C-alpha positions in Angstrom: -15.3 22.8 2.3 -17.9 25.5 3.3 -15.2 27.8 4.7 -13.0 27.4 1.6 -16.0 28.2 -0.7 -16.8 31.3 1.3 -13.1 32.4 1.1 -13.1 31.9 -2.6 -16.4 33.8 -3.1 -15.1 36.6 -0.9 -11.8 36.8 -2.8 -13.7 36.9 -6.1 -16.1 39.6 -4.8 -13.2 41.7 -3.6 -11.4 41.4 -6.9 -14.6 42.3 -8.8 -15.1 45.3 -6.6 -11.5 46.4 -7.2 -12.1 46.0 -10.9 -15.2 48.1 -10.7 -13.3 50.9 -8.9 -10.6 50.7 -11.5 -13.1 51.0 -14.4 -14.8 53.9 -12.6 -11.4 55.5 -12.1 -10.5 55.1 -15.8 -13.9 56.6 -16.8 -13.5 59.6 -14.4 -10.0 60.2 -15.6 -11.1 60.1 -19.3 -13.9 62.6 -18.5 -11.6 65.0 -16.6 -8.9 64.8 -19.3 -11.6 65.5 -21.9 -12.6 68.6 -20.1 -9.0 69.6 -19.3 -6.2 68.0 -21.4 -3.6 69.1 -18.8 -5.5 67.4 -15.9 -2.7 64.9 -15.2 -0.4 67.9 -14.5 -2.9 69.9 -12.5 -3.2 70.2 -8.7 -6.7 68.5 -8.9 -5.0 65.3 -10.1 -3.5 64.6 -6.7 -6.9 65.0 -5.1 -8.4 62.7 -7.7 -5.8 60.0 -7.1 -6.3 60.2 -3.3 -10.1 59.9 -3.8 -9.6 56.7 -5.9 -7.2 55.4 -3.3 -9.8 56.0 -0.6 -12.3 54.0 -2.7 -10.0 51.1 -3.3 -8.3 50.9 0.2 -11.2 49.2 2.1 -11.6 46.7 -0.7 -7.9 46.0 -0.8 -7.8 45.5 3.0 -10.8 43.1 2.7 -8.9 41.1 0.1 -5.8 41.0 2.2 -7.7 39.8 5.2 -9.1 37.0 3.0 -5.5 36.2 1.9 -4.4 36.3 5.6 -6.7 33.4 6.2 -6.5 31.6 2.9 -2.7 31.3 2.5 -1.8 30.2 6.0 -4.5 27.5 6.1 -2.4 25.4 3.8 0.4 24.9 6.3 -0.9 26.1 9.7 -3.0 23.7 11.8 -6.6 24.8 11.9 -6.6 25.5 15.7 -3.7 28.1 15.1 -5.2 29.7 12.0 -7.4 32.2 13.7 -4.8 33.4 16.2 -2.2 33.7 13.5 -4.5 35.7 11.2 -5.6 37.8 14.1 -2.0 38.6 15.0 -1.3 39.5 11.4 -4.3 41.8 11.3 -3.2 43.4 14.6 0.3 44.0 13.3 -1.2 45.6 10.2 -3.5 47.8 12.2 -0.7 49.0 14.4 1.5 49.7 11.4 -1.4 51.4 9.6 -0.9 54.4 11.9 2.7 54.7 10.7 1.9 54.4 7.0 -1.0 52.5 5.4 1.2 51.5 2.4 3.8 50.1 4.7 1.2 48.1 6.6 -0.2 46.7 3.4 3.4 45.9 2.3 4.1 44.0 5.5 1.0 41.9 5.2 1.7 41.2 1.5 5.4 40.4 2.1 4.3 37.9 4.8 1.8 36.4 2.5 4.3 36.2 -0.4 7.0 34.5 1.7 4.4 32.1 3.1 3.1 31.3 -0.3 6.6 30.7 -1.6 6.9 28.1 1.2 3.5 26.6 0.2 4.7 26.4 -3.4 7.9 24.7 -2.4 6.2 22.2 -0.2 3.6 21.5 -2.9 6.3 21.0 -5.5 8.0 18.6 -3.1 4.8 16.6 -2.9 3.9 17.4 0.7 0.3 16.9 1.6 -1.1 20.3 2.4 -4.7 21.5 2.8 -6.1 22.2 -0.7 -9.6 22.3 -2.1 -8.3 20.8 -5.3 -7.2 17.2 -5.7 -4.2 16.1 -7.7 -0.6 17.2 -7.7 -0.8 19.6 -10.7 -4.1 21.2 -9.5 -2.4 21.9 -6.2 0.6 23.4 -7.9 -1.7 25.5 -10.1 -3.5 26.8 -7.0 -0.2 27.6 -5.3 1.0 29.5 -8.4 -2.2 31.5 -8.7 -2.1 32.6 -5.1 1.7 33.4 -5.3 1.1 35.4 -8.5 -1.8 37.4 -7.1 0.1 38.3 -3.9 3.2 39.2 -6.0 1.2 41.5 -8.3 -0.2 43.3 -5.3 3.2 43.5 -3.6 4.7 45.0 -6.8 2.0 47.7 -6.8 1.9 48.5 -3.1 5.6 48.3 -2.3 7.6 48.2 -5.6 10.8 49.2 -3.8 10.6 46.0 -1.7 10.9 43.6 -4.7 14.4 42.4 -5.4 14.2 42.9 -9.1 12.7 45.6 -11.3 9.0 46.0 -10.3 7.9 45.6 -13.9 9.9 42.3 -14.3 8.4 41.1 -11.0 4.9 42.0 -12.2 5.3 40.1 -15.4 6.8 37.1 -13.5 3.7 37.2 -11.3 1.5 37.4 -14.3 3.3 34.4 -15.8 2.8 32.5 -12.5 -1.0 33.3 -12.5 -1.3 32.2 -16.2 0.6 29.0 -15.6 -1.4 28.3 -12.5 -4.7 28.9 -14.3 -3.6 26.6 -17.1 -2.8 23.9 -14.6 -6.1 24.4 -12.7 -8.2 24.2 -15.8 -6.4 21.8 -18.0 -4.3 19.4 -15.8 -5.8 16.0 -15.0 -6.6 15.2 -11.4 -3.8 12.5 -11.2 -0.2 12.9 -10.6 2.1 12.4 -7.7 
């Protein structure tokens, strides 16, 4: 239970940090646009976007590393969890030198496919490793994880999604919303 709590706290901290970077970015953009209404079309805009990407990238990588442990732990035996996560991180580091967006996309696609498997097994009633008890709570947790990974995938590699990225994003948002509703309002019973 301690490791799961630490993973949860780490994920929340990473998401809060990404939110803080996003708010800072919005503030800076508003300031720069106030000084120069054509800022979004100026050469400085690209430098601004790269600066914001550099601020967000290490936080996003930390979040993905948490997901690289959190999602597989549902279906992978504990003794294989660390080697599998280390292999995924190694692949991501090697691919990083090709293109950091590609590396993030590979990790996210792996996490998305694995989370689809987790959701399918959960819906089928298979006993997986969850912190929550009760069928609907486990389904809610699987939906939230799937939605978060899908949102990130639609942002990092929108060309990789099979549908329109905006449709994919809203589907992911619906999965997160349904998952949260199940986590907060579903009873502990069920199948």
